[in-house]
Structure formats: C-alpha cells, structure tokens
N, C-alpha and C positions, 0 to 999 in steps of 0.2 A: 428469544428470536427463533422463528421457525426456519427450518432448512430452506424452504422455497423463498423466504425473504432474503436469506443469505445469497441465494442464487440470483435473485433480482438485483440486489445492490452490487454483487460482483459483476453482473452484466454491465452495470453503469461504469464500473472501474475498467472493464474490458474496452468500453468505448473510449475511455481516456487513453488507454494503452494504444489503441488503434490510431488516435491522434498523434501520439508520440512517434509511431511507426511512419506516419505520413510526413513527419518533420525530420525523419532520419535519426531519431533518438531511440535508445533502447526502449522497447515497448513495455513500459510498466505504467500502470494507472492506479489511482487511488481515489477513494470516496470516503468521506467521514459522515456518519449518520448519528444524530443525537435525537433521542426520543421520537423516532420515526420520521425525522426530517433530514434531508441531505443538507449539510451545512458547508461542505467543501468538496471540490473536485480538483484533481491535479494529475499531471503526468510528468514523466522524466523530462527535464529541461537542462541537463548538464551542458550540452553543446550550445544550445540557443543562448543561455545565460553565461556561458563560459565559467561555470561554477560547479565544482565537483560535489558540492553538497546539495545541489538542486534535484534530489531524488523525489519521486512522486510523493512518498510518505512525508518527507520533510516539508514540502510545499503544502500538502493537504493539512498537516498538523498546524502549521502557522496560520493558514487560512481559516481553519475551524476555530482556533483560539480567538482570532480577531472577530469572526462572525458571532460567536457566543459571548464574547467579552470576558473570557476567563482563560487562565493559563492551564488549568487542569481539565482534562477531558474524561472525567470519571464516568459520566453517563453516555459516553460516545463509543461507537464502533468504527474502527478503521478497516475498510475493505481494500486490499491491495492484491494485485494480480501475481506478484512474485514475493516469496518469503523475504522479509526485510533483512538488510545487512546489519552489521553491528552498530554502525553509526545511527541508522534509523531506529534500531532497537533501543539505543540510548535515549533518543528523543521520545520514543513511546514510553519508556520508563519515566522520564522526567515529567511528561504530560499526564502521568497516572491514567493512561487510557484504560477504559473499562473492558474493552473487548477488541481483539485483533482477529480478523478473518483474512486468510491469504489463500491464493490459488496454488501455483506451482512452487515446489521446493527448490531452494538454491543450495545445492550440495557444497559448493566451493566457498561461498561467501555469506551464506545465510546464518542468522543469529543462532539457530537451533544447534549448529555444530558446537557451540559453546554451552548449550543448555538453556533451559527456559529461565534460569535465574537472572539473565541479563534484562529481562522484562520486569515491570512492577509486579510484586507478588499477587496483587489482586486482579491483574489482567488475565481475562479468560482468552484462550487461544483455540481457534478452529482452523484446520488446514485442509487443503485439497478441494476447495470449492471451485468448480469450473477450471480445474488444473489443466486439462487437455487443451482447452481453448487458449489459456495463457501460454502454454508451451508452444502451441502452433504459431502464435505471433512472434515469440522469441526465436523460434527456428527460422521463420521467414526473414526476420531482421538479419540474423547471423549468416544465412545463406546469401543474402544480398551483399554482405560485406566480404565474402570470400571470392 
C-alpha cells in the first residue's frame, strides 16, 4: 500500500469521525479496506447505542466480516483515526487483521502502551497517518465538553 493510499483511506475514516462529532460521540472513525475496496465504515456510537463496546473499530470489524462473509480479515486493512484501545486490539487480534493504520496515538488507553504483542503477530502496523487532523477533532470534542 502506498502512503498516499493510506492518506486517502484515513481521510474516509476522518469523515466518519466527523459524523461522530456531529452526534456528540467521541470523534473516532474507522474504515476497512479489502483488496482495494472499502467494505466497512463506522464511527464511535457508545452513547447512541448505550453500549461501551460500540467503538468505531469494533463496529467496522463486525461490518467487514459480514460484508466479506468471513471472520478472518487477513487481506484487510483497518484505518482508524485514533490508536485502538486494548479491547479493540483484542478484536483486531482475533480477526487476524492483515494491517492496522491509525492516526493519533492514545497515550493513556492505547494498545501500544502494552506492546505490539497484543495484536496478531502477522498484523502490520502503521501509525501517524493524518494524526494532526485526528487530534484536532478530538480537541474540538473535549473543548465542547468542558
């Protein structure tokens, strides 16, 4: 995957994050791409669904698996605007995701604080793609909350 492709798909994830912001959810968006085709889009919906597990990544992984008709996402890339938490990293592990690309780092609750070993050993990880744009949405959300 070329870096400009990563930026393109992360841009789609950012649009999902903006939808979350409009609905007063923490603005995190996710897109799953398999073999050059978008198979899932999602954004945080923990408030809307009253479900603490309704993170963008979880919703996108479920949707992608249903779309492609397989529980393993070995040939897929998950683009997410914020570093996944440990719960989402577990889902990424179990889905055997081929590639994870995320924007902003999450120093307090991000999976990398525990090390990459929480992901499937074959999952390739790329970070920092459109990180500033992701951080801007998050700052906007939290400034509205204060």
